[in-house]
MARNUDREN-560507 format. One line per 10 residues: number of its first residue (from 1); their letters; for each residue z, x, y of N, C-alpha, C. Coordinates in Angstrom, 2 decimals, always signed. Each point is the difference from the previous one (the first is absolute). Layout:
! MARNUDREN-560507
NUM> a> Z:X:Y:Z:X:Y:Z:X:Y | ...
***
This chain:
! MARNUDREN-560507
1> xxxxxxxxxx> +70.45:-76.90:+124.45:-0.70:+1.11:-0.35:+0.96:+1.71:-0.31 | -1.00:+0.27:-1.50:+0.60:+1.27:-0.53:-0.11:+1.27:+1.35 | +0.50:+0.94:+0.23:-0.22:+1.34:+0.54:-1.60:+0.49:-0.35 | -0.48:+0.11:-0.97:-0.83:+0.51:-0.52:-1.21:-0.60:-0.08 | -0.10:-1.54:+0.48:-0.80:-1.18:+0.14:+0.38:+0.60:+1.49 | +0.62:+0.06:+1.54:-0.06:+0.47:+0.88:-1.09:+1.41:+0.60 | +0.60:+1.18:-0.84:-0.34:+0.08:+0.65:-1.31:+0.58:-1.21 | -0.97:-0.46:-0.96:-1.71:+0.66:+0.15:-0.13:-2.07:-0.35 | -0.39:-0.33:+0.90:-0.39:-1.67:-0.19:-1.19:-0.56:-0.06 | -1.14:+0.99:-0.40:-0.51:-0.18:-0.49:-0.83:-0.08:-1.69
11> xxxxxxxxxx> +1.02:+0.72:-0.32:+1.04:+0.42:-1.24:-0.30:-1.32:-1.15 | -0.49:-1.56:+0.20:+0.00:-0.69:-0.63:-1.47:+0.18:-0.01 | -1.02:+0.20:+0.77:-0.88:-0.58:+0.05:-0.92:+1.01:-1.45 | -1.07:-0.72:+0.09:-0.95:+2.44:-1.36:-0.46:-0.35:+1.26 | -0.80:+1.42:-0.68:-0.72:+0.56:+0.96:-1.03:+0.68:-0.64 | -1.29:+0.11:+1.18:-1.37:+0.11:-0.43:-0.32:+0.62:-1.30 | +0.38:+0.42:+0.08:+0.47:+1.50:-1.61:+0.28:-0.67:-1.11 | +1.28:-0.69:-0.56:+0.13:-1.25:-0.49:-0.62:-0.48:-0.68 | -0.70:-1.02:+1.28:-0.46:-1.08:-0.54:-2.01:+0.40:-0.10 | -0.20:+1.81:+0.46:-1.69:+0.52:-1.20:+0.97:+0.55:-0.92
21> xxxxxxxxxx> +0.12:-0.38:+0.26:+0.63:+0.69:-2.20:+1.01:-1.18:-0.21 | -0.14:-1.05:-0.30:+0.17:-1.54:-0.29:-1.44:-0.38:-0.43 | -1.14:-0.17:+1.34:-1.29:-0.21:-0.38:-0.40:+0.81:-1.18 | +0.18:+1.54:+0.35:-0.90:+0.56:-1.38:+0.65:-0.33:-1.22 | +1.34:+0.26:-0.21:+0.27:-0.29:-1.79:-1.10:-1.92:-0.16 | +0.51:-1.40:+1.54:-0.67:-0.42:-1.05:-1.94:+0.26:-0.24 | -0.68:+0.54:+0.22:-1.70:+0.37:+0.65:+0.91:-0.02:-1.50 | +0.08:+2.05:-0.17:+0.20:+0.23:-1.42:+0.32:-1.10:-1.13 | +0.97:-0.90:+0.40:-0.05:-0.22:-1.44:-1.32:-1.52:-0.29 | +0.15:-0.16:+0.94:-1.71:-0.34:+0.32:-1.32:+0.70:-0.58
31> xxxxxxxxxx> +0.20:+0.65:+0.26:-1.56:+1.29:-0.67:+0.85:+0.04:-1.29 | +1.06:+0.51:-0.37:+0.45:-0.19:-1.21:-0.35:-0.97:-1.25 | +0.51:-1.13:+0.74:-0.87:-1.55:-1.04:-1.24:-0.48:-0.29 | -0.33:+0.19:+1.24:-1.61:-0.12:-0.67:-1.04:+1.16:-0.75 | +1.15:+0.60:+0.19:-1.00:+2.28:-0.61:+0.50:-0.84:-1.74 | +1.86:+0.10:+0.06:+0.06:-0.99:-1.35:-0.70:-1.01:-1.04 | -0.32:-1.27:+1.52:-0.73:-1.09:-0.35:-1.32:+0.23:-0.37 | -1.45:+1.12:+0.16:-1.04:+0.53:+0.03:+0.23:+0.54:-1.37 | +1.20:+0.99:+0.07:-0.30:+0.16:-1.07:-0.21:-0.65:-1.78 | +1.07:-1.16:+0.42:+0.45:-0.50:-1.65:-1.64:-0.74:+0.20
41> xxxxxxxxxx> -0.79:-0.49:+1.07:-1.22:-0.44:-0.07:-1.19:+0.72:-1.08 | +0.10:+1.17:+0.66:-0.93:+2.02:-0.47:+0.74:-1.25:-2.05 | +1.12:+0.92:+0.19:+0.45:+0.21:-1.22:-0.27:-1.35:-1.18 | -0.10:-1.19:+0.92:-0.86:-1.22:-0.91:-1.00:+0.19:-0.08 | -0.22:+0.62:+0.73:-2.20:-0.10:-0.18:-0.25:+0.82:-0.88 | +0.54:+1.42:-0.19:-0.22:+1.20:-0.64:-0.13:-0.74:-1.48 | +1.33:-0.78:-0.28:+0.58:-0.13:-1.00:-1.75:-1.28:-1.12 | -0.49:-1.36:+1.27:-0.44:-0.82:+0.14:-1.44:+0.51:-0.53 | -0.42:+1.38:+0.29:-1.54:+0.41:+0.03:+0.22:+0.96:-1.30 | +1.50:+0.54:-0.33:-0.28:+1.30:-1.41:-0.58:-1.96:-1.12
51> xxxxxxxxxx> +1.51:-0.53:+0.39:-0.33:-1.19:-1.65:-2.03:-0.92:+0.56 | -0.02:+0.23:+0.82:-1.68:-0.45:-0.63:-0.10:+1.12:-0.49 | -0.05:+0.93:+0.39:-0.98:+1.03:-0.33:+0.04:+0.66:-1.68 | +1.16:-0.87:+0.12:-0.36:+0.38:-2.13:+0.57:-2.16:-0.41 | -0.48:-0.60:+0.36:-0.75:-0.52:-0.54:-1.29:-0.59:+0.30 | -0.78:+0.93:+0.87:-0.89:+0.37:-0.54:-0.62:+1.01:-1.35 | +0.81:+0.94:+0.28:-0.13:+0.90:-1.17:+0.43:-0.22:-0.83 | +0.58:-1.62:-0.62:+0.36:-0.28:-0.98:-1.23:-0.76:-0.51 | -0.82:-0.64:+0.96:-0.33:-1.60:-0.63:-1.82:+1.50:-0.07 | +0.34:+1.10:+0.91:-1.15:+0.61:-0.68:-1.40:+0.62:+0.69
61> xxxxxxxxxx> +0.83:-0.43:+1.19:-1.27:+0.21:+1.32:+0.45:+1.56:+0.32 | -0.61:+0.79:-0.53:+0.13:+1.11:+0.47:-0.38:+0.38:+1.27 | -1.57:-0.26:+0.54:-0.64:+0.09:+0.59:+0.78:-0.24:+1.35 | +0.65:-1.17:-0.21:+0.71:-0.41:+1.13:+0.93:+0.75:+0.91 | +0.83:+0.64:-1.49:+1.24:-0.07:+0.48:+0.31:+2.08:+0.58 | -1.11:+0.08:+0.24:+0.08:+1.54:+0.75:-0.84:-0.28:+0.94 | -0.80:-0.36:-0.19:-1.02:-0.57:+1.70:+0.22:-1.29:+0.37 | -0.80:-0.27:+1.22:-0.38:-0.91:+0.21:-0.85:-1.00:-0.39 | +0.41:-1.77:-0.32:-1.39:+0.17:-0.48:-0.34:-1.35:+0.70 | -1.19:+0.55:+0.07:-0.95:-0.63:+0.68:-1.22:-1.50:-0.87
***
């Protein structure tokens, strides 16, 4: 055993603050990825809705393109 390890035997075990920082990083990464997935889904639905709007406009159904069809 080296002199440094003998002087500080708890240096090899991670401290509570480093474990907390690691957990915080992991939680941040998970939230960031979830928001990225939701953002992609939102853009997909936005494009899909605009394509439907263009299809109705091209079909001459202008009453349904700006208001809800009842």
